[in-house]
Every structure is written in structure tokens, then in C-alpha cells.
C-alpha positions as CSV (number, residue, x, y, z in Angstrom):
1,M,0.1,0.2,-0.3
2,E,1.4,3.6,-0.8
3,K,2.5,6.1,2.0
4,T,-0.3,8.5,2.7
5,L,0.8,12.3,2.7
6,F,0.8,12.0,6.7
7,Q,2.7,9.0,7.0
8,K,5.2,10.8,5.0
9,I,5.4,13.7,7.4
10,A,5.1,11.1,10.3
11,D,8.3,9.1,8.6
12,G,10.1,12.8,7.8
13,E,9.8,12.9,4.4
14,I,7.8,15.7,3.5
15,P,8.4,19.1,5.7
16,A,5.9,20.5,8.3
17,A,5.6,22.7,11.1
18,I,5.8,20.0,14.1
19,V,4.7,21.1,17.0
20,Y,4.8,18.1,18.8
21,S,6.5,14.5,18.5
22,D,6.8,11.3,19.9
23,E,7.5,7.1,19.5
24,L,3.8,6.9,18.7
25,C,2.5,10.0,16.7
26,V,3.4,13.4,15.6
27,C,1.4,16.7,15.4
28,F,2.0,19.4,12.8
29,R,0.0,22.5,11.9
30,D,-2.6,22.1,9.1
31,I,-1.4,23.8,5.9
32,Q,-5.3,25.4,5.2
33,P,-6.0,26.1,8.5
34,Q,-10.1,26.6,9.6
35,A,-8.9,28.2,12.8
36,P,-6.3,30.6,14.2
37,S,-4.9,27.4,15.7
38,H,-5.7,24.1,13.6
39,L,-3.2,21.2,14.2
40,L,-3.2,17.9,12.9
41,L,-2.3,14.9,15.2
42,V,-1.1,11.4,13.7
43,P,-0.4,8.2,14.5
44,R,2.7,6.9,13.3
45,K,1.0,3.7,12.4
46,P,-1.2,4.3,9.4
47,I,-4.6,3.4,10.3
48,P,-6.9,4.4,7.5
49,R,-9.6,6.0,9.6
50,I,-11.3,5.4,13.3
51,E,-13.7,2.6,12.0
52,K,-10.8,0.7,10.9
53,A,-9.1,0.8,14.0
54,A,-8.9,-2.5,16.3
55,E,-8.5,-3.7,19.6
56,E,-5.2,-4.1,19.4
57,D,-5.1,-0.2,18.6
58,A,-6.9,0.8,21.9
59,A,-3.6,1.7,23.7
60,L,-2.4,4.3,20.6
61,L,-6.0,6.1,20.5
62,G,-5.8,6.6,24.5
63,H,-2.4,8.1,23.5
64,L,-3.3,10.0,21.1
65,M,-6.1,11.4,23.4
66,L,-3.8,12.1,26.1
67,C,-1.3,14.2,23.7
68,V,-4.5,16.2,22.4
69,G,-4.6,17.5,25.9
70,R,-0.6,17.8,25.7
71,I,-0.5,19.9,23.2
72,A,-3.3,22.3,23.3
73,R,-1.8,22.9,26.7
74,Q,1.6,23.5,25.2
75,E,-0.2,25.9,22.6
76,G,-2.0,27.8,25.0
77,L,-5.6,26.6,24.4
78,E,-6.9,24.8,27.4
79,E,-7.9,28.4,29.1
80,E,-10.6,29.5,26.0
81,G,-11.7,26.4,24.9
82,F,-10.6,24.2,21.8
83,R,-12.4,21.2,19.5
84,V,-11.5,18.0,18.5
85,V,-12.6,16.6,15.5
86,M,-12.0,13.4,13.5
87,N,-13.6,13.1,10.2
88,N,-14.3,9.3,9.1
89,G,-15.1,9.0,5.4
90,P,-15.1,11.5,2.6
91,A,-18.8,12.2,3.0
92,A,-17.5,13.6,6.6
93,G,-14.8,15.5,5.1
94,E,-11.8,13.2,5.4
95,A,-9.4,14.0,3.0
96,V,-6.5,11.9,3.6
97,P,-7.4,8.1,4.7
98,H,-4.8,8.5,7.5
99,L,-6.4,8.4,11.1
100,H,-6.3,11.8,12.5
101,I,-7.2,14.1,15.1
102,H,-7.7,17.8,14.1
103,I,-7.3,20.4,17.2
104,L,-8.7,23.8,16.5
105,G,-8.7,27.0,18.8
106,G,-7.8,30.2,18.7
107,R,-11.6,31.9,17.9
108,S,-14.9,30.9,19.2
109,L,-16.1,27.8,17.3
110,Q,-19.9,27.9,16.8
111,W,-22.3,24.7,16.7
112,P,-23.6,23.1,14.8
113,P,-20.5,22.4,13.1
114,G,-20.6,22.1,9.2
């Protein structure tokens, strides 16, 4: 299977504005931000989308959620608040078939989204 754009970023093959990285995941600034702060957190393991995750991915998914909080604090988003979004499939807005978490903040985010 060919590597996705996000896999290439995680592997260091494509440059990105990385804000966080560890052995399991990498977080970088979105190149088409939808908010003043728009980050993408991706696992290094290539999981196409959340509904394709397996039981064996439970610890990784938990790690990603803990990283969301860590990254939000690092970026100064915790006080005003931020939104966490995962799109599953093209109809939901998924553009890259690699599980990723959007972390959006820096402005008022209305509800309902989209």
C-alpha cells in the first residue's frame, strides 16, 4: 500500500511545521487552517480511519487523546477552549485516508459545525 501524505510527514519524508512528536505520533500545523490554531495529530501507525481501528489499537488511541490535552496546553488553548474533530470517510470531510485528529482553537467555534 502506498504511503499517505500524513505517513510521509510522520516519517520525515515531507517537511511540516511539527509542534509535537513522540514514538507513537506526530502533530503539525495544518497548511489550510480553519482556525487561528489548527493542528493535526496523526499516529505513526497507518490506520486509515477510526472505524478501521482494531482492539490492538486501544492503547494508541488512548495515547492520542492524552496527547491532545498536552498539545493544547503547550499551544495555550486550554483556557479559552478548543475543539477536537475526527472525520471518518469522504462524506464527513476526510481528505487523507490516515486517521488524524484536528485540534482547533484561537477563535469562537460555533455549533453545530459544518
